N, C-alpha and C positions, 0 to 999 in steps of 0.2 A: 340476747345472744352474746356469748363471749368466744373469742378465738383462743382455743386451749391447746396445750401440749404438755407432755410429761417429760421431766428431765432431772438430771443430777446436778446439784449446785457444786461450785468449785470453792475451795478454800481461798482466803485472801492471798496466801503465799503463792498459789498456782496462778491466780489472776495477775498478780504482780509480775511473776516470771514471764507470762505470756504477753503482757502489755509492754514489756521491755523490748519486744520485737518490733514495735511500731516505728515506722519511718515515714515521714511525710511524703505523700505522692498523690497526684490528681487521679491516678489510675487505681489506687487502692483505697477502699473505704473500710477502715478498721472498725471492728466491733467494740463498743465501749466495754471496759473492764467489768462493769456491774451487770452486763448482759451475757457474759460468758457462762456456758453450761454445757452439759452433754445431753443432747436431745435423745429421748428414748422412743417417743411416739407422738406424732402430730395428730391431733383430734379434729382440728378445724373449728368452724362455728358451731357452738353447742348451746342449746337452750338450758334454762335453769333446772327443769326436772331431770334432764339427761345428765347435767353436771352433778346433781345429787346422786344419781344412780352410779355414775363413774366413781365418785368419791366412796360410796358404800362398797363397791367391788375392789377398789384399790386398798381399802383398809384391811381386807381379808388376806392380802399377800403376806406370806411369811418367807423370809429369806435372811440368811446371816449377812452381817455387814462384811465388807471386804476392802482390801487396799488396791490402789491402782496408781499409775504414774503416767506422765507425759513421755513419749518416746518418738521424737522425730516430727516431721511435718509432711504434708501432702497437699494435693489439690483435686477438686472435682471439675472436670471439663473446663478448665481455664477460667472458672467463675468464682470458686470458693477456695480460699487458702485456709488450711486447718492444721491443728495439732493432732498427732496420732496418740492414742491411749492404749495401755495394756494393763492387766491381762484382759483379753477380749472375752474369755469364757464366762467370767462372772457378769460382765456387763450384758453380754448376749443372753445369759440365763435370766437376768432381771427383766430385760426387754421382752423376752418370750413370756414370762409370767404375767407381765402387764397386758400383753396382747391377748393371752388366753383368758385372763380375768374379764376383759371387756368384749370378748368375741360375741356374746349373746345380746349386746346392746346394739341399737340402731346407729352404728358409726361405720363410716367407710375409712379403712386404713390405707395408708400409702402402700403401693404394691412393689416399690423398689426394695431391693435387698438392703437390710439394715447394716450400716457401717458406723460403729461408734467413733466419734471424733469431737473435737472442740473447734467450732468455726471461729476463725480469727479475723477474716476480712473478706469482703466482696471485691472481686477484681473486675475492672471496667476497661476492656480493650487493652489489657496489659500485653505488651510485646513479648513474644516467646522468649527472647534472650533475657528479658528482665524477670520473667517468671522463673526461668532456670536459675538465674542468679539468686533470687529470693529463696528458692528451694535449697540450693547448695549452701548458702550462707547459714541457714537454720537447720540443716540436716542432722546435726549432732544435738539438737535440743533434747534435754532430758530433765526430769524433775525427781525429787525424792518421792517416796510413796506417800500417798495421802489416803485417809480413811473415807470410805463411802458408807455412811450409816443412815442415810435417808435419801428420799427422792421427793420431788414436788410436782404438783399440778400447777402449771403456770398459765397465766393469761397473757395475751400479746395485743397491745394497742398499736396499730399502724399509723404513721404520720409521715409527712414529707421528710422529716429529719431522720426517719428510721423507726424501727419498732421499740417499744418500751415494754419490758416484761415485769409482771407482778406475780409473786408467789401467792397462790390461792389456798393451797392446802399442802401439808407435809405428811410424809409417811415414813415411819421409822423402820429401819432394818434391825433385826435382832442380833 
């Protein structure tokens, strides 16, 4: 069994831009630069036969490549600090194509509404005034456009030091 998810890799330039935000803090656990990505769909623990079926369905997805950029920051319930991305239409379309491609497989999808983002840090008991300061300091974060011409099936290995992600398969956009 492998713990799998589908995501968009980031360019080195975008990873460097985002890692420049890192400031030491006991209350903020920054995500390593090489673990940054845009999650499209979490699949959970998947056996090898199902992983092969997922791969076969994802290979059938046809979609044009697109450009996107980083545009500001946000947070989820005072626990995750993230970078916003745009344009959402193309990312949402890709996510929906992936969901639809896998809907007939024996996989339970996350029921929360999809919100494209790049997780930057996990927040641990960060005081509200410090969170507000972090958000204000980085509110104008912007990147140049970068091309999205592929997505990946990733596996995630959990450890006390945090997860390690491995690219299992890649899927080209046309």
